[in-house]
C-alpha positions in Angstrom: 0.0 0.0 0.0 1.3 3.4 -0.9 1.7 6.3 1.6 -1.4 8.0 2.8 -2.1 11.7 2.0 -4.0 12.0 5.3 -2.2 12.2 8.6 -3.0 12.1 12.3 -4.7 15.3 13.5 -6.3 16.1 10.1 -9.9 17.2 9.9 -11.8 14.9 7.5 -15.3 14.4 6.2 -16.8 10.9 5.6 -18.0 10.4 2.0 -19.7 7.0 2.2 -21.3 4.6 4.7 -23.6 4.9 7.6 -21.7 8.0 8.9 -21.7 9.9 5.6 -21.4 13.7 6.1 -19.9 13.5 9.5 -16.6 15.3 10.2 -14.0 14.4 12.7 -10.3 14.4 13.5 -8.1 11.5 12.5 -6.9 9.9 15.7 -4.7 7.3 14.0 -3.6 6.5 10.4 -2.8 2.8 9.5 -0.9 2.9 6.2 -0.3 -0.8 6.1 -4.0 -1.5 5.6 -4.9 1.9 4.0 -7.3 2.8 6.8 -7.8 5.6 9.3 -9.6 5.9 12.7 -11.7 9.0 12.9 -13.0 10.3 16.3 -16.8 9.7 16.6 -17.1 7.9 13.3 -17.8 4.1 12.7 -18.4 3.6 16.4 -19.4 0.0 17.4 -20.5 -1.6 20.7 -17.9 -4.1 22.0 -18.3 -6.5 24.9 -15.2 -6.0 27.1 -14.1 -8.4 29.8 -12.8 -6.9 33.0 -9.0 -7.3 33.1 -6.1 -5.7 35.2 -5.7 -3.0 32.5 -9.4 -2.2 32.3 -10.9 -2.7 35.7 -14.5 -2.4 34.6 -16.0 -4.7 32.0 -19.2 -4.3 30.1 -20.3 -2.9 26.8 -18.0 -0.1 25.5 -18.0 2.1 22.4 -15.0 1.6 20.2 -14.0 3.6 17.1 -13.2 1.2 14.2 -11.0 1.9 11.2 -12.5 3.0 7.9 -10.9 3.0 4.4 -9.0 6.2 3.6 -10.8 6.3 0.3 -14.0 6.9 2.2 -12.8 10.2 3.7 -11.8 13.6 2.3 -9.6 16.1 3.9 -11.2 19.4 4.9 -9.1 22.4 3.8 -8.5 24.8 6.6 -8.5 27.9 4.3 -11.6 27.2 2.1 -13.4 24.9 4.6 -14.5 22.4 2.0 -13.8 18.6 1.6 -11.1 18.3 -1.1 -8.5 16.2 -2.7 -4.8 16.7 -1.8 -1.9 17.5 -4.1 1.8 18.2 -3.4 4.2 20.9 -4.4 7.8 21.6 -3.6 8.9 24.8 -1.9 11.9 26.9 -2.9 14.0 25.2 -0.2 13.0 21.7 -1.4 10.4 21.0 1.2 7.3 19.0 0.2 4.0 20.6 1.2 0.4 19.4 0.8 -1.9 21.7 -1.2 -5.7 21.9 -1.6 -6.9 21.0 -5.1 -9.8 23.5 -4.9 -8.2 26.7 -3.6 -4.5 25.8 -4.0 -3.9 26.8 -0.4 -1.2 25.1 1.6 -2.2 22.6 4.3 -0.3 22.3 7.6 
């Protein structure tokens, strides 16, 4: 799998699935499988046994990974969900750019 254009901490909008239209922050990117975990998206109920690490058992809410193709990065300057491109600065640094407004993304 190639490198992801979405990183931890990015704001993304979900394009497909039961959570379509929701926006959230990427908590974790998993490039080996091409998936990301977004806060508050694709939440499932999981039965958890009480262990030494988690004292209390029961039913917990867990954020599950979704394919990176099902999310779009939200541009901080124009505020829209967009595709990501790259350009090289004068000093040779590679920066991500918005395909809609051509603004740089942090």
